C-alpha positions in Angstrom: 223.1 -13.5 189.8 226.0 -13.8 192.3 225.0 -13.9 196.0 227.5 -12.8 198.5 227.9 -13.7 202.2 226.1 -11.4 204.6 228.8 -12.0 207.3 231.9 -9.8 207.5 234.9 -10.9 205.5 237.8 -12.5 207.4 241.5 -11.7 206.9 243.3 -14.8 206.0 247.0 -14.8 207.1 249.7 -16.2 204.8 250.8 -19.0 207.2 250.8 -22.8 207.2 248.1 -24.7 209.0 250.2 -25.8 212.1 251.6 -22.3 212.6 248.1 -20.8 212.4 246.6 -23.3 214.9 249.3 -23.1 217.5 249.7 -19.3 217.3 245.9 -18.8 217.5 245.9 -21.0 220.6 248.6 -19.0 222.2 247.1 -15.6 221.4 243.3 -16.1 221.4 242.4 -18.9 223.9 242.8 -19.8 227.5 245.9 -21.8 226.5 247.9 -18.6 226.3 247.3 -18.1 230.1 247.2 -21.8 231.1 248.9 -24.4 228.9 247.9 -27.1 231.4 244.3 -27.0 230.3 243.2 -30.3 228.7 242.5 -29.9 225.0 241.8 -33.5 223.8 240.9 -36.7 225.6 240.1 -40.2 224.6 240.1 -43.6 226.3 243.9 -43.8 226.2 245.2 -40.4 227.1 244.4 -36.8 227.9 246.5 -34.1 226.2 246.9 -30.6 227.6 247.3 -27.8 225.1 251.0 -27.7 226.0 251.4 -31.5 225.5 249.7 -31.2 222.1 252.3 -28.8 220.9 255.2 -30.7 222.4 254.1 -34.1 221.0 253.3 -32.6 217.6 256.9 -31.3 217.3 258.3 -34.5 218.7 256.4 -36.5 216.0 257.7 -34.3 213.3 261.2 -34.8 214.6 260.9 -38.6 214.6 259.2 -38.7 211.2 262.2 -36.8 209.7 265.1 -38.2 211.7 264.0 -41.9 212.0 262.0 -42.4 208.8 263.6 -40.0 206.5 260.3 -38.2 205.7 260.9 -35.1 203.5 259.1 -32.0 202.3 256.6 -33.0 199.6 256.2 -36.6 200.9 252.7 -38.0 201.6 251.7 -39.8 204.8 248.5 -41.9 205.0 246.4 -42.2 208.1 244.3 -45.3 208.4 243.0 -44.7 211.9 239.9 -44.8 214.1 239.2 -41.7 216.0 242.1 -41.0 218.3 243.8 -38.1 220.2 246.9 -38.8 218.0 245.1 -37.5 214.8 246.0 -33.8 215.2 249.5 -34.8 216.4 250.1 -36.8 213.2 248.5 -34.4 210.8 250.2 -31.2 212.1 253.5 -33.0 212.6 253.5 -34.2 209.0 252.6 -30.7 207.8 255.4 -29.1 209.8 257.8 -31.0 207.5 256.1 -29.7 204.4 254.3 -33.1 204.0 250.7 -33.9 203.0 248.3 -36.1 204.9 245.9 -38.4 203.1 243.2 -39.8 205.4 241.6 -43.2 204.8 238.7 -45.0 206.4 240.1 -47.8 208.6 237.1 -50.0 207.7 238.1 -50.0 204.0 238.7 -53.3 202.3 242.2 -54.0 201.0 240.9 -53.2 197.4 239.7 -49.8 198.5 242.8 -49.0 200.5 245.0 -50.1 197.6 243.4 -47.5 195.3 244.0 -44.6 197.7 247.6 -45.7 198.6 248.5 -46.2 194.9 247.0 -42.9 193.7 248.8 -40.9 196.5 252.0 -42.9 196.5 252.2 -42.6 200.3 255.7 -42.9 201.8 254.5 -43.7 205.4 251.4 -45.0 207.1 250.0 -44.5 210.6 247.4 -47.1 211.6 246.2 -49.4 214.3 247.2 -53.0 215.0 243.9 -54.5 213.8 244.2 -52.8 210.4 247.7 -54.1 209.6 246.6 -57.2 207.7 244.4 -55.2 205.4 247.2 -52.6 204.8 249.7 -55.3 203.9 247.3 -56.9 201.4 246.5 -53.4 200.0 250.2 -52.7 199.5 250.5 -55.9 197.5 247.5 -55.1 195.4 248.9 -51.5 194.8 252.4 -52.9 194.2 253.8 -50.4 196.7 257.0 -51.1 198.7 256.7 -49.2 201.9 259.3 -50.4 204.5 257.8 -51.9 207.7 259.6 -49.2 209.8 257.5 -46.6 207.9 254.2 -48.3 209.0 253.5 -47.0 212.5 250.7 -48.0 214.9 249.0 -46.2 217.8 248.5 -49.4 219.8 251.0 -52.1 218.8 254.3 -52.8 217.1 256.4 -49.9 215.8 254.4 -47.7 218.2 254.1 -44.0 217.4 255.2 -43.2 221.0 258.6 -44.6 220.1 258.8 -42.1 217.3 258.6 -39.0 219.4 262.0 -37.3 219.5 263.6 -34.0 220.6 266.2 -33.7 217.9 266.0 -30.7 215.6 264.1 -31.1 212.3 263.8 -28.8 209.2 260.5 -27.0 210.1 258.8 -25.8 206.9 257.1 -22.4 207.2 254.8 -21.0 204.6 254.6 -17.2 204.6 253.4 -16.0 201.2 250.0 -16.2 199.5 251.5 -18.2 196.7 253.0 -20.8 199.0 249.9 -21.2 201.1 247.6 -21.5 198.1 249.7 -24.0 196.2 251.0 -26.3 199.0 248.7 -29.3 199.9 247.9 -29.9 203.5 245.4 -32.8 203.0 244.2 -35.1 200.3 240.8 -36.4 201.3 238.9 -38.8 199.1 235.5 -37.9 197.7 233.3 -40.2 195.6 232.6 -38.9 192.2 229.6 -39.7 190.0 231.6 -42.4 188.1 234.4 -44.7 188.8 236.6 -44.8 191.9 236.9 -42.0 194.6 239.0 -39.0 193.7 241.6 -37.3 195.9 240.6 -33.8 196.8 243.7 -31.7 197.3 243.2 -29.0 200.0 245.9 -26.3 200.5 247.0 -24.8 203.7 245.2 -21.6 202.7 242.0 -23.6 202.1 242.1 -25.1 205.7 243.1 -21.8 207.4 240.4 -19.9 205.6 237.7 -22.4 206.4 238.7 -22.5 210.1 238.4 -18.7 210.3 235.1 -18.7 208.4 233.8 -21.2 210.9 235.0 -19.1 213.9 233.4 -16.0 212.3 230.0 -17.7 211.9 230.1 -18.7 215.6 231.2 -15.1 216.7 228.2 -13.6 214.8 225.6 -16.0 216.2 224.5 -13.9 219.1 222.2 -16.6 220.6 225.1 -19.1 220.6 227.5 -16.6 222.1 225.0 -15.7 224.9 224.4 -19.4 225.7 228.1 -20.3 226.0 230.0 -17.2 226.9 230.0 -18.0 230.6 231.9 -21.3 230.1 235.6 -21.3 230.7 235.9 -24.2 228.2 233.2 -25.5 226.0 232.9 -29.3 226.1 232.6 -31.1 222.7 231.9 -34.8 222.1 233.6 -35.9 218.9 232.2 -38.9 217.1 232.5 -37.7 213.5 235.1 -39.9 211.6 238.4 -38.0 211.8 239.3 -39.2 208.3 236.3 -37.4 206.9 236.7 -33.7 206.1 233.8 -32.8 208.4 235.7 -34.5 211.2 239.0 -32.9 210.3 237.4 -29.4 210.4 235.7 -30.1 213.8 238.9 -31.5 215.2 240.7 -28.3 214.2 238.1 -25.8 215.4 237.5 -27.5 218.7 241.2 -26.8 219.4 241.0 -23.3 218.0 238.1 -22.4 220.3 240.0 -23.5 223.3 237.4 -26.2 224.0 238.0 -29.6 225.5 237.3 -32.3 222.9 236.2 -35.7 224.1 236.9 -38.2 221.3 234.8 -41.3 220.8 236.6 -44.0 218.8 233.5 -45.4 217.2 229.8 -44.8 217.6 227.6 -46.6 220.1 224.4 -44.8 221.0 224.0 -45.8 224.7 227.7 -45.0 225.3 227.3 -41.7 223.4 224.5 -40.7 225.8 226.5 -41.9 228.7 229.5 -39.7 227.8 227.2 -36.6 227.3 225.9 -37.2 230.9 229.3 -38.0 232.4 231.2 -35.1 230.9 228.4 -32.5 230.8 228.9 -32.2 227.0 227.4 -28.9 225.6 228.4 -29.1 221.9 227.7 -31.8 219.3 228.6 -31.9 215.6 226.9 -34.9 214.1 224.9 -36.2 211.2 221.1 -36.6 210.9 220.9 -40.3 212.0 222.3 -39.4 215.4 219.9 -36.5 215.7 217.1 -38.9 214.9 218.2 -41.2 217.7 218.5 -38.3 220.2 215.0 -37.1 219.3 213.2 -40.4 219.1 215.1 -43.3 220.8 213.7 -44.4 224.2 217.4 -45.0 225.2 217.7 -41.2 225.9 215.3 -41.5 228.8 218.0 -43.3 230.8 220.4 -40.4 230.6 220.6 -36.7 231.6 221.2 -34.8 228.4 220.3 -31.4 229.8 223.9 -30.1 229.4 223.5 -30.0 225.6 223.4 -26.3 224.4 224.2 -26.6 220.7 223.9 -29.3 218.0 225.0 -28.8 214.4 223.9 -31.2 211.7 226.0 -31.8 208.6 227.2 -34.4 206.0 223.6 -35.0 204.9 220.3 -33.1 204.7 218.3 -32.6 207.9 214.5 -32.3 207.5 212.8 -29.3 209.0 210.5 -31.7 210.9 213.3 -33.6 212.5 215.2 -30.3 213.3 212.1 -28.9 215.0 211.4 -32.1 216.9 215.0 -32.4 218.1 215.1 -28.8 219.4 211.8 -29.3 221.3 212.9 -32.7 222.8 216.4 -31.6 223.8 215.8 -28.0 224.7 219.0 -27.1 222.7 219.7 -25.1 219.6 219.8 -27.4 216.5 221.3 -25.9 213.3 222.2 -27.3 209.9 225.3 -26.8 207.9 226.3 -27.4 204.3 229.6 -28.3 202.7 231.6 -30.8 200.7 235.1 -32.2 200.6 235.9 -29.8 197.7 235.1 -26.8 199.9 237.2 -27.8 203.0 234.2 -28.3 203.8 232.3 -25.4 205.4 230.1 -23.3 203.1 227.0 -22.3 205.1 225.1 -22.9 208.3 221.9 -21.7 210.0 222.2 -19.4 213.0 220.7 -20.1 216.5 219.8 -16.4 216.4 217.7 -16.7 213.2 216.3 -20.2 212.7 214.8 -21.3 209.4 214.2 -25.1 209.9 215.1 -27.1 206.8 217.6 -24.5 205.5 221.3 -25.1 205.2 221.8 -21.6 206.5 223.5 -18.5 205.1 226.8 -18.3 203.3 230.0 -18.1 205.5 232.4 -15.2 205.2 234.3 -14.6 202.0 232.0 -16.9 200.0 229.9 -16.3 196.9 227.2 -18.5 195.5 225.5 -18.8 192.1 222.6 -20.9 191.0 222.6 -22.0 187.3 220.2 -23.8 185.1 221.2 -26.7 182.7 222.3 -24.3 180.1 224.5 -22.4 182.5 222.3 -19.4 182.8 222.5 -17.6 186.2 219.3 -17.7 188.2 217.8 -15.3 190.8 216.2 -15.5 194.2 213.9 -18.5 194.7 214.8 -20.0 191.3 216.0 -23.7 191.5 219.3 -24.6 189.9 222.7 -26.1 190.5 224.7 -24.5 193.3 228.1 -23.1 192.3 230.5 -21.7 194.9 233.6 -19.4 195.0 235.8 -18.6 197.9 239.2 -19.2 199.5 238.1 -22.6 200.8 237.7 -24.1 197.3 240.1 -27.0 196.7 243.3 -26.8 194.6 241.8 -29.6 192.5 241.7 -33.4 192.2 245.0 -35.2 192.7 246.6 -36.1 189.4 243.2 -35.7 187.6 243.2 -32.4 185.7 240.3 -33.5 183.5 238.0 -33.9 186.5 239.3 -30.6 188.0 238.5 -28.7 184.9 235.1 -30.2 184.7 234.3 -29.1 188.3 236.0 -25.7 188.6 235.3 -23.0 185.9 237.8 -20.4 184.7 236.0 -17.9 186.9 236.8 -20.0 189.9 233.3 -21.1 190.6 233.0 -24.8 191.7 230.1 -26.8 190.5 228.7 -28.7 193.5 226.3 -31.0 191.7 223.7 -30.1 194.3 220.4 -28.5 193.3 218.6 -25.8 195.4 217.8 -22.2 195.7 218.4 -19.1 197.9 215.6 -17.1 199.5 215.4 -13.3 200.0 217.1 -13.5 203.4 220.1 -15.3 202.0 219.1 -18.8 203.3 220.1 -21.7 201.1 217.9 -24.7 200.6 219.3 -27.9 199.0 216.4 -29.8 197.3 218.1 -32.5 195.2 221.4 -33.7 193.7 222.5 -33.4 190.2 225.3 -35.9 191.0 224.3 -39.5 191.4 225.9 -40.0 194.8 224.0 -41.9 197.5 224.5 -40.6 201.0 224.3 -43.2 203.7 224.5 -41.6 207.2 226.7 -38.9 205.7 229.0 -41.2 203.8 229.2 -40.9 200.0 228.5 -44.0 197.9 229.1 -43.8 194.1 226.6 -46.1 192.3 229.1 -46.7 189.5 231.5 -48.4 191.9 228.9 -50.8 193.2 227.6 -51.4 189.6 231.2 -52.3 188.6 231.5 -54.8 191.4 228.1 -56.3 190.7 228.9 -57.0 187.1 232.1 -58.8 188.3 229.8 -61.4 189.9 229.7 -64.5 187.7 225.9 -64.6 187.7 225.3 -60.9 187.0 225.4 -59.4 183.4 224.1 -55.9 184.1 223.2 -53.8 187.1 222.1 -50.4 188.3 222.2 -48.9 191.8 219.9 -46.2 193.2 219.1 -44.6 196.5 216.0 -45.5 198.5 215.1 -43.4 201.5 214.6 -45.1 204.8 212.7 -42.8 207.3 213.6 -45.1 210.3 217.3 -44.4 209.7 216.9 -40.9 208.3 219.2 -41.9 205.5 219.4 -43.1 201.9 220.2 -46.8 201.3 221.8 -48.2 198.1 219.5 -50.6 196.3 220.6 -52.7 193.3 218.7 -53.8 190.3 220.4 -56.7 188.6 220.1 -58.7 185.3 221.1 -62.3 185.8 222.9 -64.6 183.3 220.4 -67.1 181.8 219.9 -70.0 184.1 221.2 -68.3 187.2 217.9 -67.3 188.8 217.7 -69.7 191.7 216.4 -69.5 195.3 218.6 -67.3 197.5 220.5 -65.7 194.6 219.9 -62.2 196.0 221.4 -63.2 199.4 224.4 -64.8 197.6 225.1 -61.6 195.6 224.6 -59.4 198.7 227.1 -61.4 200.8 229.6 -61.4 197.8 229.4 -57.6 197.7 229.7 -57.3 201.5 233.2 -59.0 201.4 234.4 -56.4 198.9 233.3 -53.1 200.2 233.4 -51.1 203.4 230.4 -51.5 205.7 228.6 -48.3 204.7 228.6 -49.3 201.0 226.6 -52.5 201.6 223.3 -52.9 199.7 221.0 -52.2 202.6 218.2 -51.2 200.2 218.2 -54.8 198.9 218.7 -56.4 195.5 215.9 -56.8 192.9 216.2 -59.0 189.8 214.8 -57.4 186.6 214.8 -58.4 182.9 216.7 -55.3 181.6 218.3 -52.1 183.0 216.6 -49.1 181.4 219.1 -47.1 179.4 219.3 -44.2 177.0 220.1 -44.5 173.3 223.8 -43.8 174.2 223.8 -46.5 176.9 223.5 -44.3 180.0 221.6 -45.9 182.8 218.3 -44.2 183.3 218.2 -44.2 187.1 215.3 -41.8 187.1 213.1 -44.6 185.6 214.1 -46.9 188.5 213.6 -44.1 191.0 210.2 -43.5 189.6 209.4 -47.2 189.9 210.4 -47.1 193.6 208.4 -43.9 194.2 205.2 -45.5 192.7 205.6 -48.5 194.9 205.9 -46.3 198.0 202.7 -44.4 197.0 200.8 -47.6 196.5 202.1 -48.9 199.9 201.0 -45.7 201.7 197.5 -46.1 200.4 197.1 -49.6 201.8 
């Protein structure tokens, strides 16, 4: 059975993403009347709506005239959160280029993979990340001229790139062009091997922004609570290299809101900024909601300005959702999406709360739940969630096999998430078919860590599973390892953990611990039986709770 969105469809214009954003600002927000209103602010600068447009065009000019960037080229951002993000992304796209966003905390090995796969022609980064980038380029055997590596805070500064010379502005104005032209390549961890590049078209991103705005418009309680504000005030702490952060960056601009950007998360500072700037809107992940609801730190700050909180990137329990609403006196909703869907798929409404639900489908979106044989299921029946809509990715970059395995001929995308839909159209995610571990919203592929573990000289086999930590409201990766004969010595677990720490980004560390076992359970075909290890952990938890 195919389930359709209960929200009105949106008309998706045939335009490129920068044209859509800037024209929407002009025609549908306070910017059209007052371009001096501040749109984005961080610790280094505040940008008015007018300056955002001017600097974006100036960056596109410099990128073309100084660096020789051309239509079809790819630019990599390896940046912390910064007000320069929308300038760099839209400026690149104005030239017909594509932006690939990378985590600035990546190790050189992880960066090398992304830079090599995308064959980036230019990089925008920060001074502290330059050594890792240079090592990554050597590992990837890429020769990017130093002039093409820009920083926001040091040598070859991005400000020196801003020019007023004409440049060949690329406009997309047909359905075929907007559907086939990439705007972003974001990296998503698959169930095996290295992360894959998710190619998102201009139409994907424009559609998803409009779907987001339509959901807000139809949420009567949210509209009533915020309609008196000249500008809503958003605090942005989501990583801007992550698709969730990219969407929120775009829609904060599109709503005419002022977006306060936090470079990196620090909870006391986060609370202080809410108080200082009378923040009313937060888009965050469950661990921050947990802190807002339970941390004694919040007692030191006035958080009464908060009107609306949306949780995404990982499941939010109904208990925590209910507790946070009660503690903060604000609406708390939950959304669902993934990189392959640009990412917005559904969210609950302030007007019709069902705690624990990922909400109702956004406009222009269809869902289907299927069992293991591919049979379509009905209301209340649990199966894999499949999705169809204009926000579904073009495919995986240079990986047609993975694309074909994910998107069927009927255009339904297999999410790998297990759940069901109730009679009111509310979606519930109950499990994951995929083996990904989600730590505070970040995706960790077990296979990547297993591959690294078996590179250790004392490890001959390994398996990695998620263990849930209630205190952090997050899954943690835990490793089971089989040691080479004679290697089991005091402190070996710590040695292996520290060895891994040097080779992965912070969020991929083995926070769930390392356990030494005699053999990794496997099927007759050699597939790791993670369910056996998960069952072992579940039994331990039950025994512990009885003590």
